[in-house]
N, C-alpha and C positions, 0 to 999 in steps of 0.2 A: 504494500499500499504506499501511496505517496505521503508526503508530509502534510501536516495541517496548515491551513492558511486562515487568517482572520480569526484565530482562536480566542484571543483576548484573555479574559479572566477564567473562562471555563476550562481552559487547557491547565491553568495553574491549579484549579480546584479539583478537576477530574483526572487529567493526565492519562497516560496509556494504562489500561487496566484499573482505572479509578473506579469509585463507587457510583453505581447508577443512581442511588438515592440522593446524590448531590446535584443532579440535573433538575432545574427548576424553570418555571414559566419565564422568568426574566432572562433566561439564556437563549430565548428564541432568536434565530438567525445565526447562532454560533456553531462552529464546527466542533464536533467531539470525536473521540475514538474510545470505544469501550470493549470490554471482553466479558463474555458470559456464555450461558448455555440456553439453547432454545428450549422453551417450555411449552409453548403453544403455537399454533398457526391458524391463519383464516385466509382462504383463497378468495380472490376477487376475479372479475372477468378478465382483467389484465393485471398480473402481479398478485399482491396480497400483503399480508401483514404477519409478522411473527414476533413473539414476546421473547426477550432475552433477559435472563436473571442472573445476578451475582449474589454474594452473601448479604448485600445490603438492600436489595429490592429488585423490581422488574420494570421493564419499559418496553412498549411496542415500537417496532421498526417497520416502517412502510417500504415496500420494494416494488419495482417494476419487473423484477427478474423472477426466477424460479425460487420457490420457497425452500428454505433449508429443512432438513428433517428435525423433528423433536429429538432432543438429546445431543444434537450437534454442538460443539463448542466453537464459538466464532470471535473473531476480532472484527468489530464493525466501525466504519467511519461514516458519519452522516451529519446532517444539520438538524439542530433542535428546532421543533415547530410547536407552537402553542395555538390551540384552536379554542376561542372563547365560544361557550355555549349560550351566551345571551343573559346569563343570570350573574349579577355582580360578583366577581371574585371566583367564578367557577369556570373550569375549562379542562382541557386535556392536553398533556404534554406527550409528544412522541418524537421518534427520530425518523427523518427522511434519509433512507440509505443512499450513499454515494458510492461506497465500496464495501466488500466484506471478504474475509479470508477464514477458511476453515482451519481450526487448530487441531492437529492430531493428538489424540489422548495418549 
């Protein structure tokens, strides 16, 4: 995977293999690289989403590519996205996948 660009504060807080629980709504637009295990997947007409978990938490990753298998260990690079659901202070944080690499166990 290539290097991170425009990482700002999120790279300092999260870093490579950092904790998923540190990703927050105010990080929207920032690039992150995280490592974890695929715990769930949801197929869409084009691409889908998969949940990646580490010991601190779980986050959904949106992809246009083929879904990884549940149980795969991945290094994911992507952009933090925050979707406001229209109720003050409520929304969903997820990662838009830019690249991923399977980590052999």
